C-alpha positions as CSV (number, residue, x, y, z in Angstrom):
1,M,98.0,177.5,131.8
2,S,98.3,179.3,128.4
3,I,98.5,183.2,127.9
4,P,95.5,184.0,126.1
5,K,96.7,185.6,122.8
6,W,95.3,188.9,123.3
7,V,97.2,189.4,125.9
8,T,100.5,188.0,124.6
9,I,100.1,191.0,121.5
10,V,99.1,193.3,123.4
11,S,101.9,192.6,126.6
12,G,104.3,192.5,123.7
13,I,103.1,195.8,122.0
14,I,103.5,197.5,125.8
15,S,107.4,195.8,126.0
16,L,108.6,197.0,122.8
17,M,106.7,200.6,123.6
18,G,108.7,200.6,126.8
19,L,112.1,199.8,124.9
20,F,111.5,202.3,122.5
21,V,110.5,205.0,125.4
22,G,113.3,204.3,128.2
23,A,115.9,204.6,124.8
24,S,114.4,207.5,123.7
25,L,114.1,209.1,127.1
26,Y,118.1,208.4,127.6
27,L,119.0,209.6,123.7
28,S,116.4,212.9,123.7
29,P,114.3,213.4,126.8
30,G,113.1,216.6,125.2
31,T,111.2,214.7,122.8
32,F,108.9,213.8,125.9
33,I,108.6,217.0,127.6
34,E,109.5,220.0,125.4
35,N,109.9,222.6,128.4
36,V,112.4,221.3,130.0
37,D,116.2,222.1,129.8
38,F,118.0,218.5,130.0
39,S,121.3,219.6,130.0
40,L,120.9,220.5,133.6
41,V,122.5,218.0,135.8
42,G,119.5,217.3,137.7
43,S,117.1,217.3,135.5
44,R,118.9,214.7,133.1
45,Y,119.4,212.5,136.0
46,L,115.8,212.5,136.4
47,A,115.3,211.2,132.8
48,N,117.6,208.5,133.4
49,M,115.3,207.1,136.4
50,W,112.3,207.7,134.3
51,A,114.5,205.7,131.7
52,A,115.2,203.0,133.8
53,R,111.7,202.4,135.1
54,Q,110.7,202.1,131.6
55,I,113.2,199.7,130.4
56,A,112.8,197.8,133.5
57,I,109.2,197.0,133.1
58,A,109.7,196.9,129.6
59,F,112.3,193.7,130.1
60,I,110.5,192.3,133.2
61,I,106.9,191.8,130.9
62,G,108.7,190.7,127.7
63,F,110.9,187.5,129.1
64,S,107.1,186.8,131.3
65,L,106.3,186.3,127.8
66,L,109.2,184.6,126.2
67,R,109.2,182.9,129.2
68,K,105.2,181.9,128.4
69,S,104.6,182.5,132.2
70,A,101.1,183.6,133.3
71,D,102.0,184.3,136.7
72,W,105.0,186.5,136.1
73,L,103.5,188.2,133.3
74,R,100.5,188.9,135.9
75,L,102.5,190.2,138.4
76,S,104.6,192.8,135.7
77,L,101.0,194.0,134.3
78,I,100.0,194.7,138.2
79,A,103.5,196.9,138.3
80,Y,102.5,198.5,135.2
81,C,99.4,199.1,135.9
82,L,100.3,200.6,139.5
83,M,102.6,202.5,137.6
84,N,100.1,203.9,134.9
85,V,97.4,204.3,138.2
86,Q,100.4,207.0,139.8
87,D,100.9,208.2,136.4
88,V,96.9,209.3,136.4
89,G,97.7,211.2,139.2
90,I,100.4,213.3,138.0
91,G,98.5,213.8,134.8
92,I,95.1,215.1,137.2
93,W,97.6,217.1,139.3
94,L,99.9,218.8,136.5
95,G,96.8,219.6,134.0
96,D,98.2,217.1,131.5
97,M,94.9,216.1,129.5
98,G,97.7,213.9,126.9
99,L,99.3,212.2,129.9
100,T,96.0,211.5,132.2
101,T,94.4,209.9,128.3
102,G,97.0,208.0,127.9
103,A,98.0,206.7,131.6
104,S,93.8,206.2,131.8
105,I,93.6,203.7,128.9
106,S,96.8,202.1,129.8
107,T,95.2,201.6,133.5
108,L,92.4,200.1,132.2
109,L,94.1,198.1,129.1
110,S,96.5,196.6,131.8
111,G,93.9,195.7,134.3
112,S,91.7,194.2,132.4
113,M,94.8,191.7,131.4
114,V,95.6,191.2,135.2
115,L,92.2,190.4,135.6
116,V,91.9,188.0,132.4
117,L,94.7,185.9,133.8
118,S,93.6,185.9,137.5
119,K,90.2,184.5,136.4
120,K,92.1,182.1,134.8
121,G,92.9,180.4,137.6
122,V,96.6,181.0,137.5
């Protein structure tokens, strides 16, 4: 079964953004959260864990696209969607409308791609 073109394009963009965000978190985490002192070992540790998560998900999505595996892509998008659902909760809990909005959009987008891949009989 082939992956719809729009799903391929959007998933590719998500993968590239994840790689960029992950690399940026390793190099300059203060870009994302300004009021945290990343010179502290604990803060840097958490930023590196966040970066690793971003790069891992991005790599899995990208690898699924390169292999043209709708099954792998669906599974990786489910993981990405679950990650964003949690980010929505974190954004609401901390009162961060930017995180809540961005994660909500990502949840809806990835969730709709999962539904499309599931309806195609994958």
